[in-house]
LOTI-321696 format. One record per residue: residue in three letters; x, y, z of N, C-alpha, C in turn. Coordinates in pm, whole numbers, padded with zeros to 5 digits, always signed. Example, Ala and Ser with C-alpha at 12.3 -4.5 7.8 and 13.67 -1.06 7.14 Angstrom:
% residues 2
ALA+01319-00569+00780+01230-00450+00780+01320-00330+00780
SER+01285-00225+00708+01367-00106+00714+01290+00003+00787
END
This chain:
% residues 271
MET+00085-00119+00000+00000+00000+00000+00088+00124+00000
SER+00061+00214-00090+00136+00339-00096+00105+00425+00026
LEU+00213+00477+00089+00192+00564+00204+00120+00691+00164
ALA+00132+00731+00037+00060+00849-00009-00091+00827-00006
HIS-00135+00703-00027-00277+00670-00021-00323+00648+00123
SER-00237+00591+00206-00279+00550+00339-00269+00659+00444
THR-00209+00773+00411-00191+00880+00508-00241+01013+00452
ARG-00275+01104+00545-00316+01238+00509-00243+01337+00600
PRO-00176+01439+00542-00106+01536+00626-00205+01633+00691
THR-00168+01683+00807-00250+01783+00875-00159+01866+00964
THR-00211+01978+01010-00137+02064+01102-00200+02053+01241
ILE-00117+02032+01342-00165+02017+01478-00094+02113+01572
ALA-00153+02131+01690-00087+02204+01798-00028+02100+01892
HIS+00104+02088+01893+00172+01990+01976+00201+02050+02114
ILE+00157+01978+02219+00176+02025+02357+00262+01924+02431
GLU+00362+01975+02498+00451+01889+02576+00474+01955+02712
GLY+00419+01889+02816+00432+01945+02950+00360+02077+02962
THR+00426+02173+03023+00365+02306+03044+00411+02408+02941
ALA+00489+02361+02843+00537+02452+02739+00422+02498+02650
ALA+00439+02611+02583+00337+02664+02492+00319+02570+02373
PRO+00197+02559+02321+00173+02473+02203+00261+02514+02086
VAL+00306+02414+02013+00389+02436+01894+00317+02380+01772
SER+00302+02461+01669+00237+02415+01547+00334+02328+01467
ARG+00284+02211+01423+00370+02124+01343+00286+02034+01253
GLU+00352+01975+01156+00285+01883+01063+00273+01744+01126
ASP+00163+01677+01096+00142+01540+01142+00078+01459+01029
LEU+00088+01329+01039+00025+01241+00941-00087+01162+01006
LEU-00202+01159+00941-00316+01084+00990-00337+00960+00903
ALA-00391+00855+00964-00431+00738+00887-00553+00776+00803
ALA-00545+00755+00673-00656+00791+00584-00775+00698+00605
GLU-00894+00754+00603-01017+00677+00617-01121+00734+00522
GLU-01164+00652+00425-01263+00694+00327-01360+00579+00300
PRO-01480+00611+00254-01577+00504+00222-01543+00436+00091
LEU-01569+00307+00083-01560+00234-00042-01692+00160-00062
GLU-01761+00192-00170-01882+00117-00205-01842+00000-00293
ILE-01880-00120-00252-01852-00240-00329-01978-00280-00403
ARG-01967-00295-00534-02078-00339-00616-02043-00472-00684
VAL-02144-00550-00715-02127-00674-00791-02217-00665-00913
ASN-02155-00660-01030-02231-00643-01155-02327-00525-01147
GLY-02280-00417-01087-02358-00295-01079-02449-00285-00959
GLN-02466-00394-00883-02553-00393-00766-02472-00363-00641
SER-02511-00261-00567-02440-00225-00445-02463-00331-00338
VAL-02354-00379-00278-02366-00482-00175-02313-00437-00040
ALA-02226-00335-00036-02171-00291+00093-02100-00158+00076
VAL-02095-00084+00184-02011+00036+00194-01926+00018+00319
VAL-01794+00021+00301-01703+00002+00414-01615+00125+00428
MET-01584+00160+00551-01488+00267+00577-01350+00202+00582
ARG-01264+00243+00489-01135+00177+00478-01022+00276+00452
THR-00901+00229+00463-00785+00304+00421-00762+00277+00273
PRO-00763+00378+00188-00744+00354+00045-00614+00278+00016
GLY-00621+00193-00084-00508+00109-00121-00548-00037-00115
HIS-00506-00115-00214-00542-00257-00222-00694-00276-00222
ASP-00765-00186-00292-00911-00194-00292-00962-00321-00360
ARG-00893-00366-00466-00935-00489-00533-00926-00608-00437
GLU-00819-00612-00360-00804-00719-00261-00912-00709-00155
LEU-00942-00586-00111-01044-00567-00009-01179-00617-00058
ALA-01216-00581-00180-01345-00623-00235-01350-00774-00251
ALA-01243-00832-00303-01240-00977-00323-01246-01050-00190
GLY-01165-01005-00093-01164-01069+00038-01298-01059+00108
PHE-01362-00943+00096-01494-00925+00155-01593-01026+00097
LEU-01591-01042-00035-01686-01133-00099-01653-01279-00072
VAL-01524-01310-00055-01486-01447-00017-01534-01479+00123
THR-01508-01390+00216-01543-01417+00355-01692-01403+00382
GLU-01766-01354+00283-01911-01353+00291-01972-01473+00218
GLY-01887-01559+00163-01936-01679+00096-01987-01656-00044
ILE-01954-01541-00105-02002-01508-00239-01906-01559-00346
LEU-01778-01532-00331-01676-01576-00426-01596-01692-00370
HIS-01548-01778-00462-01468-01893-00420-01341-01910-00502
HIS-01343-01866-00629-01230-01886-00718-01205-01759-00798
ALA-01078-01732-00825-01042-01611-00899-01105-01608-01038
GLU-01130-01726-01096-01188-01732-01230-01330-01678-01234
GLU-01393-01662-01118-01529-01608-01115-01532-01458-01143
VAL-01416-01392-01130-01408-01247-01149-01351-01216-01287
LEU-01428-01143-01366-01383-01100-01498-01294-00976-01485
ASP-01336-00882-01402-01259-00759-01383-01314-00686-01263
MET-01241-00587-01215-01289-00495-01113-01257-00355-01162
VAL-01356-00269-01166-01337-00135-01223-01396-00031-01129
TYR-01329+00084-01124-01385+00198-01052-01493+00261-01139
CYS-01609+00285-01080-01719+00343-01156-01688+00488-01192
ARG-01746+00535-01300-01722+00672-01345-01832+00764-01293
GLY-01791+00879-01244-01885+00976-01188-01939+01071-01293
ALA-01993+01181-01247-02056+01279-01337-01956+01340-01433
THR-01828+01345-01394-01725+01403-01479-01666+01301-01576
ALA-01717+01178-01571-01667+01067-01656-01531+01017-01611
GLU-01480+01072-01501-01355+01022-01446-01383+00909-01347
PRO-01292+00811-01335-01313+00702-01239-01330+00754-01096
GLU-01432+00704-01027-01459+00740-00888-01391+00636-00800
GLU-01284+00674-00732-01200+00578-00661-01262+00526-00533
ASN-01383+00568-00501-01451+00516-00382-01571+00429-00419
VAL-01584+00393-00546-01691+00302-00590-01629+00198-00682
LEU-01625+00073-00635-01559-00034-00710-01662-00140-00748
ASP-01669-00171-00878-01765-00268-00929-01692-00397-00964
VAL-01737-00508-00904-01681-00641-00931-01762-00701-01045
LEU-01697-00718-01160-01764-00773-01277-01738-00923-01283
LEU-01845-01000-01280-01833-01145-01275-01820-01205-01414
ALA-01747-01317-01420-01738-01391-01545-01876-01446-01580
PRO-01905-01462-01710-02038-01508-01751-02081-01638-01686
GLU-01985-01727-01661-02020-01858-01605-02029-01858-01453
ALA-01995-01747-01389-01998-01741-01243-02140-01745-01190
LYS-02163-01825-01089-02293-01835-01025-02279-01791-00879
VAL-02335-01677-00845-02323-01626-00709-02460-01603-00651
ASP-02466-01607-00519-02591-01585-00447-02570-01471-00350
LEU-02611-01350-00388-02591-01234-00302-02677-01241-00176
GLY-02771-01334-00173-02851-01355-00052-02771-01412+00063
LYS-02648-01460+00034-02564-01516+00139-02495-01410+00223
LEU-02504-01285+00180-02434-01180+00253-02475-01177+00399
THR-02375-01176+00488-02403-01172+00632-02354-01044+00697
ARG-02282-00962+00624-02220-00844+00683-02323-00752+00748
HIS-02442-00743+00688-02544-00655+00744-02593-00708+00878
VAL-02567-00836+00905-02607-00895+01034-02493-00887+01133
PHE-02375-00938+01094-02260-00939+01184-02177-00815+01157
THR-02226-00701+01202-02166-00577+01158-02076-00512+01262
SER-02093-00540+01389-02010-00474+01488-02022-00546+01621
SER-01933-00505+01715-01934-00568+01846-02056-00530+01927
SER-02135-00435+01877-02254-00392+01951-02383-00449+01894
CYS-02370-00548+01800-02491-00595+01733-02581-00674+01827
GLY-02523-00736+01931-02605-00802+02032-02660-00936+01992
ILE-02616-00995+01879-02670-01125+01838-02560-01231+01823
CYS-02439-01200+01868-02330-01295+01853-02347-01410+01953
SER-02430-01505+01920-02467-01613+02009-02451-01745+01936
LYS-02502-01853+01998-02496-01984+01936-02566-01984+01800
ALA-02676-01912+01790-02749-01907+01663-02666-01841+01554
SER-02592-01735+01587-02512-01667+01486-02393-01753+01445
ILE-02335-01829+01537-02226-01921+01502-02277-02024+01403
GLU-02393-02081+01431-02450-02182+01342-02482-02123+01205
ALA-02524-01996+01201-02556-01933+01073-02431-01922+00986
VAL-02317-01885+01046-02194-01875+00970-02146-02013+00926
GLN-02154-02110+01017-02105-02243+00984-02193-02315+00882
ALA-02312-02263+00858-02394-02318+00751-02329-02289+00616
GLN-02251-02180+00608-02178-02145+00486-02036-02200+00487
PHE-01970-02199+00603-01830-02238+00612-01816-02352+00713
PRO-01781-02471+00668-01768-02584+00761-01652-02564+00857
PRO-01658-02628+00974-01547-02619+01070-01418-02674+01010
ILE-01306-02638+01072-01175-02689+01030-01174-02840+01047
GLY-01135-02911+00941-01142-03057+00944-01041-03121+01038
GLN-00916-03076+01030-00811-03132+01115-00742-03018+01187
GLN-00760-03013+01318-00707-02902+01397-00556-02907+01402
LEU-00493-02794+01376-00347-02785+01383-00302-02761+01525
ARG-00175-02793+01551-00112-02765+01680+00014-02684+01651
PRO+00001-02553+01641+00116-02470+01604+00225-02472+01710
ASP+00347-02444+01668+00462-02442+01756+00465-02311+01835
ARG+00475-02321+01966+00472-02200+02050+00594-02112+02026
VAL+00707-02172+01992+00827-02093+01964+00807-02010+01838
VAL+00751-02071+01735+00723-01998+01611+00625-01885+01637
LEU+00518-01913+01712+00421-01808+01744+00487-01690+01814
GLY+00580-01720+01902+00647-01613+01976+00730-01521+01889
LEU+00769-01567+01770+00850-01485+01679+00765-01391+01595
LEU+00636-01419+01584+00553-01347+01487+00531-01200+01519
PRO+00508-01159+01645+00482-01016+01669+00593-00924+01620
ASP+00720-00962+01641+00830-00878+01594+00833-00873+01442
ARG+00803-00984+01377+00804-00987+01231+00691-00903+01174
LEU+00576-00905+01241+00466-00819+01199+00502-00673+01219
ARG+00557-00641+01334+00589-00502+01366+00687-00442+01265
GLU+00781-00523+01221+00880-00475+01124+00816-00442+00989
ALA+00700-00500+00962+00633-00481+00832+00524-00375+00836
GLN+00504-00308+00949+00395-00211+00963+00443-00070+00930
ALA+00467-00046+00802+00516+00086+00760+00414+00196+00785
GLY+00286+00167+00760+00182+00267+00781+00165+00302+00927
PHE+00172+00203+01014+00160+00229+01157+00276+00315+01206
ASP+00394+00290+01153+00510+00370+01193+00489+00517+01163
ARG+00417+00546+01053+00398+00685+01013+00282+00752+01086
THR+00180+00675+01124+00058+00735+01177+00019+00687+01317
GLY+00057+00566+01354+00012+00510+01481-00135+00474+01482
GLY-00201+00475+01363-00346+00458+01360-00397+00349+01269
LEU-00313+00253+01232-00356+00148+01140-00343+00010+01204
HIS-00445-00072+01187-00439-00212+01227-00367-00292+01119
ALA-00322-00411+01155-00254-00496+01057-00299-00641+01072
SER-00303-00711+00960-00322-00856+00956-00210-00914+00873
ALA-00153-01024+00920-00042-01086+00849-00061-01237+00844
LEU-00029-01294+00730-00039-01437+00712+00102-01496+00708
PHE+00123-01602+00788+00253-01668+00798+00238-01816+00765
THR+00349-01876+00722+00353-02022+00711+00365-02081+00851
LEU+00349-02212+00863+00364-02277+00993+00505-02265+01047
GLU+00601-02236+00958+00740-02217+01001+00770-02073+01037
GLY+00670-01984+01023+00687-01845+01063+00733-01752+00953
LYS+00728-01795+00826+00766-01708+00716+00649-01619+00677
LEU+00674-01490+00667+00569-01395+00630+00531-01412+00484
ARG+00401-01430+00459+00351-01443+00322+00293-01311+00272
VAL+00211-01246+00354+00152-01119+00314+00107-01044+00438
VAL+00120-00912+00434+00071-00827+00543-00003-00709+00481
ARG-00112-00670+00545-00189-00554+00500-00229-00471+00621
GLU-00239-00338+00600-00279-00246+00706-00406-00172+00665
ASP-00485-00134+00764-00608-00060+00738-00658-00002+00870
VAL-00744+00099+00861-00805+00154+00982-00900+00053+01046
GLY-00951-00041+00965-01041-00144+01016-00970-00278+01027
ARG-00984-00345+01139-00921-00477+01155-00972-00576+01051
HIS-01105-00575+01031-01164-00669+00936-01124-00635+00793
ASN-01105-00506+00763-01060-00468+00629-00919-00520+00602
ALA-00831-00508+00701-00694-00557+00684-00695-00706+00655
LEU-00782-00780+00724-00791-00924+00699-00850-00951+00561
ASP-00953-00878+00522-01010-00896+00389-00905-00873+00280
LYS-00817-00775+00300-00713-00748+00201-00614-00865+00192
VAL-00582-00925+00305-00495-01044+00305-00562-01158+00229
VAL-00689-01182+00261-00762-01291+00196-00776-01263+00046
GLY-00802-01137+00010-00815-01101-00130-00686-01124-00207
ARG-00574-01091-00144-00444-01116-00210-00428-01264-00241
MET-00459-01350-00146-00444-01493-00167-00549-01547-00264
PHE-00665-01484-00268-00769-01520-00364-00718-01504-00506
PHE-00654-01390-00533-00604-01365-00668-00486-01456-00703
GLU-00420-01511-00602-00311-01605-00626-00360-01750-00627
ASN-00492-01767-00623-00552-01901-00618-00498-01982-00501
GLY-00480-01913-00386-00423-01978-00269-00524-02024-00166
LEU-00653-02014-00196-00756-02053-00099-00796-02198-00119
PRO-00836-02267-00012-00840-02222+00128-00700-02216+00188
LEU-00685-02135+00293-00555-02108+00352-00522-02209+00461
LYS-00510-02334+00421-00471-02439+00514-00324-02424+00549
ASP-00286-02476+00665-00145-02474+00708-00090-02332+00713
THR-00169-02239+00766-00125-02101+00780-00155-02049+00921
LEU-00085-01944+00956-00105-01874+01084-00144-01731+01053
LEU-00251-01682+01114-00292-01542+01098-00260-01468+01227
LEU-00193-01355+01214-00167-01268+01330-00231-01133+01305
VAL-00310-01086+01402-00373-00954+01393-00318-00867+01504
SER-00308-00737+01474-00240-00646+01565-00326-00604+01684
GLY-00458-00615+01673-00545-00572+01781-00617-00687+01847
ARG-00741-00661+01890-00820-00766+01951-00886-00852+01845
VAL-00937-00968+01887-01004-01059+01795-01153-01060+01827
SER-01233-01021+01730-01379-01020+01746-01439-01141+01677
PHE-01568-01157+01695-01644-01261+01626-01622-01252+01475
GLU-01625-01130+01422-01615-01112+01278-01479-01156+01225
ILE-01373-01131+01301-01240-01175+01258-01235-01327+01247
MET-01293-01396+01345-01292-01542+01342-01380-01593+01227
GLN-01493-01527+01204-01580-01565+01092-01505-01554+00960
LYS-01437-01443+00939-01364-01422+00815-01249-01521+00801
ALA-01180-01548+00910-01070-01645+00905-01122-01783+00864
LEU-01235-01822+00920-01292-01952+00884-01335-01952+00738
GLY-01392-01843+00691-01434-01834+00552-01318-01852+00456
ALA-01199-01814+00498-01079-01830+00415-01007-01961+00444
GLY-01058-02040+00540-00996-02168+00574-00875-02156+00664
ILE-00861-02044+00735-00745-02023+00822-00766-02098+00953
PRO-00677-02191+00990-00698-02274+01109-00645-02216+01239
VAL-00553-02118+01231-00489-02065+01352-00493-01913+01348
VAL-00549-01853+01452-00555-01707+01463-00488-01667+01594
ALA-00396-01573+01583-00327-01520+01701-00341-01368+01702
ALA-00336-01311+01821-00356-01167+01834-00262-01109+01938
ILE-00220-00986+01913-00139-00915+02012-00222-00882+02135
SER-00352-00860+02114-00442-00821+02222-00536-00936+02257
ALA-00653-00900+02311-00745-00999+02367-00852-01040+02266
PRO-00909-01159+02283-01027-01197+02205-01154-01162+02283
THR-01265-01155+02213-01394-01139+02280-01450-01277+02315
SER-01552-01279+02398-01613-01406+02437-01674-01476+02315
ALA-01736-01398+02225-01796-01457+02106-01690-01516+02014
ALA-01573-01451+02008-01463-01503+01926-01415-01637+01980
VAL-01404-01649+02112-01360-01774+02173-01462-01884+02148
ASP-01589-01853+02168-01693-01952+02143-01690-01999+01997
PHE-01671-01905+01907-01669-01939+01765-01549-02028+01733
ALA-01431-01992+01784-01310-02070+01757-01325-02214+01807
ARG-01381-02230+01926-01397-02364+01982-01496-02446+01901
ALA-01602-02382+01855-01701-02453+01776-01652-02484+01635
SER-01555-02407+01586-01509-02420+01449-01380-02500+01436
GLY-01325-02547+01546-01202-02623+01540-01079-02539+01510
GLN-01087-02408+01538-00974-02319+01515-00892-02303+01642
VAL-00763-02282+01625-00676-02245+01737-00683-02094+01752
LEU-00700-02047+01876-00707-01904+01902-00613-01869+02017
VAL-00516-01783+01988-00417-01739+02086-00428-01589+02102
GLY-00432-01541+02226-00438-01398+02254-00324-01353+02341
PHE-00308-01221+02353-00200-01161+02432-00066-01224+02397
LEU-00040-01234+02266+00084-01295+02218+00197-01195+02230
ARG+00271-01208+02338+00384-01119+02365+00495-01205+02424
HIS+00580-01251+02335+00684-01348+02370+00756-01310+02500
PRO+00773-01408+02592+00742-01551+02580+00603-01589+02632
ARG+00515-01490+02657+00384-01521+02715+00278-01522+02607
MET+00175-01601+02630+00058-01604+02542-00052-01680+02613
ASN-00177-01651+02578-00292-01723+02629-00355-01804+02517
VAL-00381-01932+02542-00445-02019+02443-00591-02034+02482
TYR-00681-01979+02400-00823-01978+02431-00899-02093+02365
ALA-00844-02144+02256-00909-02255+02185-00801-02337+02117
GLY-00818-02470+02117-00719-02557+02058-00600-02577+02149
THR-00496-02640+02098-00375-02668+02175-00252-02640+02089
LEU-00140-02617+02155-00013-02595+02087+00072-02720+02095
ALA+00172-02726+02006+00265-02840+02008+00348-02834+02135
ASP+00381-02951+02188+00463-02957+02310+00605-02912+02283
END
């Protein structure tokens, strides 16, 4: 992601102790709406950090159970506005003629935030009706897990500039970084990772480790399962709904990953 797209300059009054405020330049994490359309039909509007929009749209549709293979997508184009110039906040996913999709599967309008109040057994079953549980539970190596936070931190260029971007990173079981994406939204960063692998025909993401920079919500676990990710780790804490979902889905869930300490909320690690 280009830092020019992911950041916005601004002028602030910097205060330090009792000294007089000093005017200086600062960089903010960019946040703009992106309308996602499928064959001209609007399906979602997400607040995201511009950059990797094609990956974001693809990952969103994969984790919603709409897309499964890269061959289903003919092209993705920015819609043209009144000036006939491409509108960079409206992206249309054009499907291949043979693609068969069911937009009725969309769940985002239901599982939209931590305040939705319906993240219960019924909502877990609704997601698993689209995405089956992990068939064979992995037992990741605790030593490898302990190495991941530093490797993620080294790859967070946007966070270094703004302090305001979440990150999701996909690793091999041996701890090799495959892809990392940053965004103002945790779920957007994950969608961008999934979208990248979608275009590489890398789904489902078996034998992988996902590390997220913040907390783990129900939606993060839902999206990880939709992409076939068996192990999710986080620098911060999981929610109760995320733990319930991980246990029901056969996923490994690790929180407060700060070497050498970590909490295992679901699944087990290798001895």
